[in-house]
C-alpha positions as CSV (number, residue, x, y, z in Angstrom):
1,M,156.9,-36.5,-65.4
2,D,157.6,-32.8,-65.7
3,Y,154.6,-31.3,-67.5
4,S,156.2,-27.9,-67.7
5,Q,158.2,-29.0,-70.8
6,F,155.0,-29.0,-72.7
7,L,155.0,-25.3,-72.4
8,A,157.7,-25.2,-75.0
9,M,155.3,-26.9,-77.5
10,K,152.5,-24.4,-77.4
11,Q,152.1,-24.2,-81.1
12,E,152.2,-28.0,-81.6
13,I,149.6,-28.5,-78.8
14,G,147.4,-25.7,-80.2
15,L,147.5,-27.3,-83.6
16,L,146.5,-30.7,-82.2
17,I,143.6,-29.0,-80.4
18,V,142.4,-27.5,-83.7
19,F,142.8,-31.0,-85.3
20,L,140.8,-32.7,-82.5
21,L,138.0,-30.1,-82.8
22,V,137.7,-30.6,-86.5
23,F,137.8,-34.3,-86.1
24,L,135.1,-34.3,-83.5
25,Y,132.9,-31.9,-85.6
26,D,133.4,-34.1,-88.6
27,T,132.6,-37.3,-86.7
28,F,129.7,-36.5,-84.4
29,F,127.7,-33.6,-86.1
30,S,124.9,-34.3,-88.5
31,K,125.5,-34.3,-92.3
32,K,123.5,-31.0,-92.5
33,A,125.7,-29.4,-89.9
34,Q,128.8,-30.7,-91.7
35,G,128.1,-28.4,-94.6
36,A,129.8,-25.6,-92.5
37,L,132.9,-27.7,-91.7
38,P,135.2,-26.0,-94.2
39,V,134.3,-22.6,-92.8
40,V,134.5,-23.8,-89.2
41,T,137.9,-25.2,-89.9
42,C,139.1,-22.0,-91.5
43,V,137.8,-19.9,-88.5
44,L,139.5,-22.2,-85.9
45,F,142.8,-22.2,-87.8
46,A,142.6,-18.5,-88.3
47,L,142.2,-18.0,-84.5
48,F,145.1,-20.4,-83.9
49,T,147.2,-18.4,-86.4
50,L,146.4,-15.1,-84.7
51,F,147.3,-16.7,-81.3
52,G,150.7,-17.7,-82.8
53,F,151.7,-14.1,-83.2
54,C,151.4,-13.5,-79.4
55,P,155.0,-13.3,-78.0
56,C,154.6,-16.6,-76.1
57,V,158.2,-17.7,-76.6
58,K,160.8,-15.0,-75.7
59,E,163.8,-17.3,-75.4
60,S,165.1,-20.6,-76.6
61,M,163.5,-23.6,-74.8
62,T,164.1,-27.4,-75.0
63,A,161.9,-30.4,-74.1
64,F,162.1,-34.2,-73.8
65,G,165.7,-34.4,-72.9
66,G,166.8,-31.8,-75.5
67,M,165.2,-33.7,-78.4
68,Y,162.8,-30.8,-79.1
69,F,163.9,-27.2,-79.5
70,T,162.1,-24.0,-80.0
71,S,163.0,-20.3,-80.2
72,P,161.5,-17.0,-81.3
73,V,162.9,-17.6,-84.8
74,L,161.2,-21.0,-85.0
75,V,157.9,-19.5,-83.8
76,A,158.1,-16.8,-86.5
77,I,158.9,-19.5,-89.1
78,K,155.9,-21.5,-88.0
79,N,153.7,-18.4,-88.1
80,I,154.7,-17.8,-91.7
81,L,153.8,-21.4,-92.7
82,N,150.5,-21.0,-90.8
83,V,149.6,-18.0,-92.9
84,G,150.2,-20.0,-96.1
85,A,148.2,-23.0,-94.8
86,L,145.3,-20.7,-93.9
87,I,145.2,-19.2,-97.4
88,V,145.2,-22.7,-98.9
89,M,142.3,-23.7,-96.6
90,I,140.3,-20.7,-97.6
91,Q,140.9,-21.2,-101.3
92,S,140.0,-24.9,-101.0
93,V,136.5,-24.3,-99.6
94,S,134.8,-24.3,-103.0
95,W,136.7,-27.4,-104.1
96,A,135.8,-29.2,-100.9
97,D,132.1,-28.4,-101.6
98,S,132.2,-30.1,-105.0
99,D,129.9,-33.2,-105.5
100,F,132.3,-36.1,-104.9
101,I,134.6,-34.3,-102.5
102,K,132.1,-33.1,-99.9
103,V,131.4,-36.5,-98.4
104,R,135.1,-36.6,-97.3
105,R,135.9,-32.9,-97.0
106,G,136.6,-33.4,-93.2
107,E,139.4,-35.8,-94.0
108,F,141.0,-33.3,-96.3
109,Y,141.3,-30.6,-93.5
110,E,142.3,-33.2,-91.0
111,L,145.1,-34.5,-93.2
112,T,146.2,-30.9,-93.9
113,L,146.5,-30.2,-90.1
114,L,148.4,-33.5,-89.6
115,T,151.0,-32.7,-92.3
116,L,151.5,-29.3,-90.7
117,F,152.1,-30.9,-87.3
118,G,154.7,-33.1,-88.9
119,M,156.4,-30.1,-90.4
120,Y,156.5,-28.4,-87.0
121,L,158.4,-31.4,-85.6
122,M,160.8,-31.4,-88.5
123,M,161.8,-27.8,-87.9
124,S,161.9,-28.0,-84.0
125,S,163.8,-31.3,-83.8
126,N,167.1,-31.3,-82.1
127,H,167.5,-35.1,-82.6
128,F,167.2,-37.0,-85.8
129,L,164.7,-39.4,-84.3
130,V,162.2,-36.6,-83.8
131,F,163.1,-35.3,-87.3
132,V,162.3,-38.6,-88.9
133,I,159.0,-38.9,-87.0
134,G,158.0,-35.4,-88.2
135,L,159.1,-36.2,-91.8
136,E,156.9,-39.3,-92.0
137,T,154.0,-37.6,-90.2
138,A,154.1,-34.9,-92.9
139,S,154.8,-37.2,-95.9
140,L,152.2,-40.0,-95.6
141,P,149.1,-37.7,-95.2
142,L,150.3,-35.7,-98.2
143,A,150.2,-38.9,-100.3
144,A,146.6,-39.3,-99.4
145,M,145.8,-35.7,-100.2
146,V,147.4,-36.1,-103.6
147,A,145.0,-39.0,-104.3
148,F,141.9,-37.2,-103.1
149,N,140.3,-36.9,-106.5
150,K,139.4,-40.6,-106.4
151,N,137.6,-40.5,-109.8
152,H,140.6,-39.2,-111.7
153,F,143.3,-41.5,-112.9
154,E,145.8,-38.7,-112.9
155,S,145.3,-38.1,-109.2
156,H,146.0,-41.8,-108.5
157,E,149.1,-41.8,-110.7
158,A,150.4,-38.7,-109.0
159,A,149.8,-40.3,-105.5
160,V,151.7,-43.4,-106.5
161,K,154.6,-41.3,-107.8
162,Y,154.7,-39.1,-104.7
163,L,154.5,-42.1,-102.4
164,L,157.3,-44.0,-104.1
165,T,159.4,-40.9,-104.2
166,A,158.8,-40.2,-100.5
167,V,159.7,-43.7,-99.6
168,F,162.8,-43.7,-101.7
169,S,164.0,-40.3,-100.3
170,S,163.3,-41.4,-96.7
171,A,165.3,-44.5,-97.3
172,I,168.2,-42.5,-98.7
173,M,168.1,-40.1,-95.8
174,L,167.9,-42.9,-93.2
175,M,170.9,-44.5,-94.8
176,G,172.8,-41.3,-94.5
177,L,171.7,-40.9,-90.8
178,S,172.9,-44.4,-90.0
179,L,176.3,-43.5,-91.4
180,V,176.2,-40.3,-89.3
181,Y,175.4,-42.3,-86.2
182,A,178.3,-44.7,-87.0
183,T,180.6,-41.7,-87.2
184,A,179.4,-39.5,-84.4
185,G,177.8,-42.1,-82.0
186,T,174.8,-39.9,-81.4
187,L,171.8,-38.4,-83.2
188,Y,171.6,-35.2,-81.2
189,Y,172.4,-32.2,-83.4
190,D,174.9,-30.6,-81.0
191,G,176.5,-34.0,-80.3
192,I,177.0,-34.5,-84.1
193,F,178.4,-31.0,-84.4
194,I,181.0,-31.7,-81.7
195,A,181.9,-35.1,-83.0
196,M,182.4,-33.8,-86.5
197,M,184.6,-31.0,-85.1
198,Y,187.1,-33.5,-83.7
199,S,186.9,-36.3,-86.3
200,D,188.7,-36.6,-89.6
201,I,186.8,-36.0,-92.8
202,N,186.7,-39.4,-94.4
203,V,184.7,-41.2,-97.1
204,M,182.0,-42.2,-94.7
205,V,181.4,-38.6,-93.6
206,I,181.2,-37.4,-97.2
207,V,178.9,-40.2,-98.3
208,S,176.6,-39.7,-95.2
209,L,176.3,-36.0,-95.9
210,A,175.6,-36.7,-99.6
211,F,172.8,-39.1,-98.6
212,V,171.3,-36.5,-96.2
213,M,171.6,-33.9,-98.9
214,A,169.9,-36.1,-101.4
215,G,167.0,-36.8,-99.0
216,F,166.4,-33.0,-98.6
217,G,166.8,-32.6,-102.4
218,F,163.8,-34.8,-103.0
219,K,161.7,-32.8,-100.5
220,L,162.8,-29.5,-102.0
221,S,162.5,-30.6,-105.6
222,L,166.2,-29.8,-106.2
223,V,167.8,-30.9,-109.5
224,P,168.5,-33.8,-110.1
225,F,165.9,-35.0,-107.6
226,H,163.0,-33.1,-109.2
227,L,161.6,-35.6,-111.7
228,W,158.5,-36.4,-109.7
229,T,157.5,-32.7,-109.3
230,A,155.7,-31.9,-112.5
231,D,153.7,-35.1,-112.8
232,V,152.6,-34.9,-109.1
233,Y,151.7,-31.2,-109.4
234,Q,149.7,-31.8,-112.5
235,G,147.8,-34.8,-111.3
236,A,147.0,-33.7,-107.7
237,P,144.0,-31.5,-106.9
238,T,144.9,-27.8,-107.3
239,P,144.6,-27.0,-103.6
240,V,146.9,-29.9,-102.8
241,T,149.3,-28.8,-105.5
242,S,149.4,-25.3,-104.0
243,Y,150.0,-26.7,-100.5
244,L,152.9,-28.9,-101.8
245,S,154.5,-26.0,-103.7
246,V,154.7,-23.6,-100.8
247,I,154.1,-25.1,-97.3
248,S,155.8,-28.4,-97.9
249,K,158.7,-26.8,-99.7
250,G,159.0,-24.0,-97.1
251,S,159.1,-26.3,-94.1
252,A,161.7,-28.5,-95.8
253,A,163.9,-25.5,-96.5
254,F,163.7,-24.3,-92.8
255,A,164.3,-27.8,-91.5
256,F,167.4,-28.1,-93.8
257,L,168.6,-24.7,-92.5
258,V,168.3,-26.0,-88.9
259,V,170.1,-29.3,-89.7
260,L,172.9,-27.5,-91.6
261,N,173.6,-25.0,-88.9
262,Q,173.2,-27.1,-85.8
263,A,174.4,-30.5,-86.9
264,F,176.8,-30.1,-89.8
265,G,177.8,-26.5,-89.6
266,F,181.4,-27.3,-88.9
267,L,181.7,-29.2,-92.2
268,Y,180.1,-26.6,-94.3
269,A,183.2,-25.1,-95.9
270,Q,184.9,-28.5,-96.3
271,V,182.0,-30.6,-97.7
272,W,178.6,-28.9,-97.9
273,E,179.6,-25.7,-99.7
274,W,180.4,-27.1,-103.2
275,M,177.5,-29.5,-103.0
276,L,175.1,-26.6,-102.4
277,Y,176.7,-24.4,-105.1
278,A,176.3,-27.2,-107.7
279,L,172.7,-27.9,-106.7
280,I,171.7,-24.2,-106.8
281,I,173.1,-23.7,-110.3
282,L,171.5,-26.8,-111.6
283,T,168.1,-26.2,-109.9
284,I,167.7,-22.6,-111.0
285,T,168.9,-23.2,-114.6
286,I,167.1,-26.5,-115.3
287,G,163.9,-25.2,-113.7
288,N,164.0,-22.1,-116.0
289,L,164.7,-24.1,-119.2
290,F,161.9,-26.6,-118.6
291,A,159.4,-23.9,-117.5
292,M,159.7,-22.2,-120.9
293,R,158.4,-25.3,-122.6
294,Q,155.3,-25.9,-120.5
295,R,151.7,-25.2,-121.7
296,N,149.9,-26.8,-118.8
297,M,149.6,-24.1,-116.1
298,K,150.2,-26.5,-113.2
299,R,153.3,-28.1,-114.8
300,F,154.4,-24.5,-115.6
301,L,154.2,-23.6,-111.9
302,A,155.9,-26.9,-111.0
303,F,159.0,-26.0,-112.9
304,S,158.8,-22.4,-111.7
305,S,158.8,-23.8,-108.1
306,I,161.8,-25.9,-108.9
307,S,163.6,-22.7,-110.0
308,Q,162.4,-20.8,-106.9
309,A,163.8,-23.6,-104.8
310,G,167.2,-22.7,-106.0
311,Y,166.8,-19.1,-104.8
312,I,165.7,-20.5,-101.4
313,M,168.9,-22.6,-101.2
314,L,170.8,-19.4,-102.1
315,A,169.4,-17.8,-99.0
316,I,170.5,-20.8,-97.0
317,V,174.1,-20.3,-98.3
318,G,174.1,-16.9,-96.4
319,R,173.7,-18.8,-93.1
320,E,174.3,-15.7,-91.0
321,E,171.5,-13.5,-89.5
322,M,170.8,-11.8,-92.8
323,G,170.6,-15.1,-94.5
324,I,168.0,-16.5,-92.1
325,S,165.9,-13.3,-92.2
326,A,166.2,-13.3,-96.1
327,L,165.0,-16.9,-96.2
328,M,162.0,-16.2,-94.0
329,F,161.1,-13.1,-96.1
330,Y,161.6,-15.0,-99.3
331,V,159.3,-17.9,-98.3
332,L,156.6,-15.5,-97.1
333,V,156.7,-13.6,-100.4
334,Y,156.8,-16.9,-102.3
335,I,153.7,-18.0,-100.4
336,F,151.7,-14.9,-101.4
337,S,152.9,-15.0,-105.0
338,N,152.5,-18.7,-105.7
339,L,149.1,-19.0,-103.9
340,A,147.8,-16.0,-105.9
341,A,148.7,-17.8,-109.1
342,F,147.2,-21.1,-107.9
343,G,144.1,-19.2,-106.7
344,V,143.5,-18.0,-110.2
345,I,144.2,-21.4,-111.7
346,G,141.9,-23.1,-109.1
347,A,139.1,-20.6,-109.8
348,V,139.4,-21.1,-113.6
349,E,139.6,-24.9,-113.3
350,H,136.7,-25.1,-110.9
351,A,134.5,-23.0,-113.2
352,T,135.6,-24.3,-116.7
353,G,137.9,-27.3,-116.2
354,K,140.6,-25.5,-118.3
355,V,144.3,-25.5,-117.2
356,D,146.3,-24.9,-120.4
357,M,148.1,-21.7,-121.0
358,D,146.4,-21.3,-124.4
359,D,143.0,-21.2,-122.7
360,Y,144.1,-18.1,-120.9
361,N,144.4,-16.1,-124.2
362,G,142.2,-13.1,-123.9
363,L,141.3,-13.7,-120.2
364,Y,141.6,-10.0,-119.5
365,K,138.5,-9.2,-121.7
366,T,136.2,-11.7,-119.8
367,N,137.7,-11.8,-116.3
368,P,139.9,-8.7,-115.7
369,R,140.2,-9.2,-111.9
370,L,141.6,-12.6,-112.2
371,S,143.9,-11.4,-114.9
372,F,145.2,-8.6,-112.7
373,T,145.8,-11.0,-109.8
374,M,147.7,-13.4,-112.1
375,M,149.7,-10.6,-113.5
376,L,150.8,-9.4,-110.0
377,A,151.7,-13.0,-109.1
378,M,153.9,-13.4,-112.3
379,F,155.5,-10.0,-111.7
380,S,156.4,-10.9,-108.1
381,L,157.7,-14.4,-109.0
382,A,159.8,-12.8,-111.8
383,G,161.2,-10.3,-109.3
384,I,160.0,-7.1,-111.1
385,P,160.0,-4.0,-108.9
386,P,158.2,-2.6,-107.0
387,F,156.5,-5.8,-106.0
388,A,157.5,-8.0,-103.1
389,G,159.3,-10.6,-105.2
390,F,161.9,-8.1,-106.3
391,F,162.9,-7.2,-102.7
392,S,162.8,-10.9,-101.7
393,K,165.4,-11.7,-104.4
394,F,167.4,-8.6,-103.5
395,F,167.6,-9.6,-99.9
396,V,168.7,-13.1,-100.8
397,F,171.5,-11.9,-103.1
398,T,172.8,-9.3,-100.6
399,S,172.6,-11.8,-97.7
400,A,174.6,-14.4,-99.8
401,L,177.3,-11.8,-100.4
402,S,177.4,-10.3,-97.0
403,G,179.0,-13.2,-95.1
404,P,182.6,-13.0,-94.0
405,D,183.5,-16.0,-96.2
406,A,182.1,-14.5,-99.5
407,G,184.7,-15.4,-102.1
408,A,184.9,-15.4,-105.9
409,A,182.9,-18.6,-106.2
410,L,180.0,-17.1,-104.3
411,Y,180.1,-14.0,-106.5
412,V,179.9,-16.2,-109.6
413,L,177.0,-18.1,-108.1
414,V,175.1,-14.9,-107.5
415,L,175.9,-13.7,-111.0
416,I,174.5,-17.0,-112.4
417,A,171.3,-16.6,-110.3
418,L,170.9,-13.0,-111.6
419,I,171.2,-14.2,-115.2
420,N,168.6,-16.8,-114.6
421,T,166.4,-14.2,-113.0
422,I,166.5,-12.2,-116.3
423,I,165.8,-15.4,-118.2
424,S,162.8,-16.2,-116.1
425,L,161.2,-12.9,-117.2
426,Y,160.5,-14.6,-120.6
427,Y,158.3,-17.4,-119.4
428,Y,156.5,-15.4,-116.6
429,L,155.6,-12.7,-119.1
430,L,154.3,-15.4,-121.5
431,V,151.4,-15.8,-119.1
432,V,150.8,-12.0,-119.0
433,K,151.0,-11.8,-122.8
434,A,148.5,-14.6,-123.1
435,M,145.9,-12.9,-120.9
436,F,146.3,-9.3,-122.1
437,I,147.6,-9.4,-125.7
438,N,146.8,-12.8,-127.4
439,E,143.5,-13.2,-129.1
440,N,141.1,-16.1,-128.5
441,D,138.2,-17.1,-130.7
442,N,136.8,-19.2,-127.8
443,P,137.8,-17.3,-124.6
444,I,137.0,-18.4,-121.1
445,A,133.5,-17.2,-120.4
446,T,132.9,-14.5,-117.7
447,F,132.2,-16.2,-114.4
448,R,132.2,-15.1,-110.7
449,S,134.5,-16.9,-108.4
450,S,133.3,-17.9,-104.9
451,C,133.7,-15.6,-101.9
452,T,136.4,-17.7,-100.3
453,Q,138.4,-17.8,-103.6
454,R,138.2,-14.1,-103.8
455,L,139.2,-13.6,-100.2
456,G,142.3,-15.8,-100.7
457,M,143.3,-13.9,-103.8
458,W,142.7,-10.6,-102.0
459,V,145.0,-11.6,-99.2
460,C,147.7,-12.7,-101.6
461,T,147.4,-9.5,-103.6
462,A,147.7,-7.4,-100.5
463,G,150.7,-9.3,-99.4
464,I,152.5,-8.9,-102.8
465,I,151.9,-5.2,-102.9
466,G,152.2,-4.5,-99.2
467,L,155.5,-6.3,-98.6
468,G,156.9,-4.5,-101.7
469,I,156.0,-1.1,-100.4
470,V,156.5,-1.5,-96.6
471,S,160.0,-2.6,-95.7
472,Y,159.2,-2.8,-92.0
473,F,158.5,-6.5,-92.0
474,Y,162.0,-7.5,-93.2
475,D,163.5,-5.3,-90.5
476,Y,161.2,-7.1,-88.0
477,L,162.3,-10.5,-89.1
478,L,166.0,-9.4,-88.9
479,S,165.4,-8.2,-85.3
480,V,163.8,-11.5,-84.4
481,V,166.8,-13.4,-85.7
482,Q,169.2,-11.1,-83.9
């Protein structure tokens, strides 16, 4: 066996080493020593994340007969997800130390690392067998994480809904892949691309692509495959909800980009294009309309994330170098913005148990720092300048229109997205209005969040402001893609 091919999997092997260290610490150390497990896990994963920024992969590499593929772009994508996962781990330390969680807190971090490993495989697969293995490795531990609040009925209900949805979406995708195999005779991405190039576009091809698209639609919470999202986000523990909203969604978007370009790129103009256009319009519009009606903050951010998924898909439409770099930048900004909002929600919920928007009335008077962080998050998610969210949306729109095939339909699509961006200002500013303007006879009492919660929110705040002021990072991502 040629062990040199493992060199292409440096990040996967490094992540497994972190997982094994956390597992051994959780298994063999005394209960007293396990009190430091959350901090130890965060330190180990932070070192792994820093190591990932070393230029270890300077060219494209394959392994295991071409079934695994990596490149500098994929390394950068995984680093972006690592940053988000690290923030989630830091923000979850206080939750992991709560009375009924701390006896199983090691399992939470181990499951988190396993899901991330599965997401790595999804994005680096060059064969649909590896993709499905990564998909299931990521999905099953997530169901256990959603059910982690064992004493809460809502958590169990959310886990059942997520598990059934994951099973259903996987079945649909596998059906589509079986039809792809029947048409192309292979599950290698490049083999499928060549087979589709020389085959006629028939009903089987269209149905197979529709099934694959539906499978990704469930993972990305695209309309009309979004019905599970709000209930699962509301019932899951807040750290798990934040992880689902950014890391799971981001990895699915990058995996879809890889599959679209490398396996089905030839069929994009004939089959994929109008499917994507319809899904983008429905996702952004329906997500906006339902977000306006929500009073629970976690359900509010669930429908917000559905709308944001539409913008992520709009970046995928670009497909060229600018589109890929715009997608990477958008996901990074989305990570900082959404995790800042969930950091505030998690801190308030941990201290008071309150998660309704009406409870945030007058929050500025009692907790001004949390209000300021939430305001920045809402401004960035809404795309208000000069914060990072404005530039992320700007790069997405320009990348969509910069392609050589940009026609009238694409201009209409971007115009609809712009109109929806203006509409989204209403419900994002509702949260700001509640905190800074609305009165509350029984406001949330002044409290001090934990050190790890503050650290996570500080990192997110710095990212929102820094990426809005410094444009170098987008130029760096564009240079990596080129």
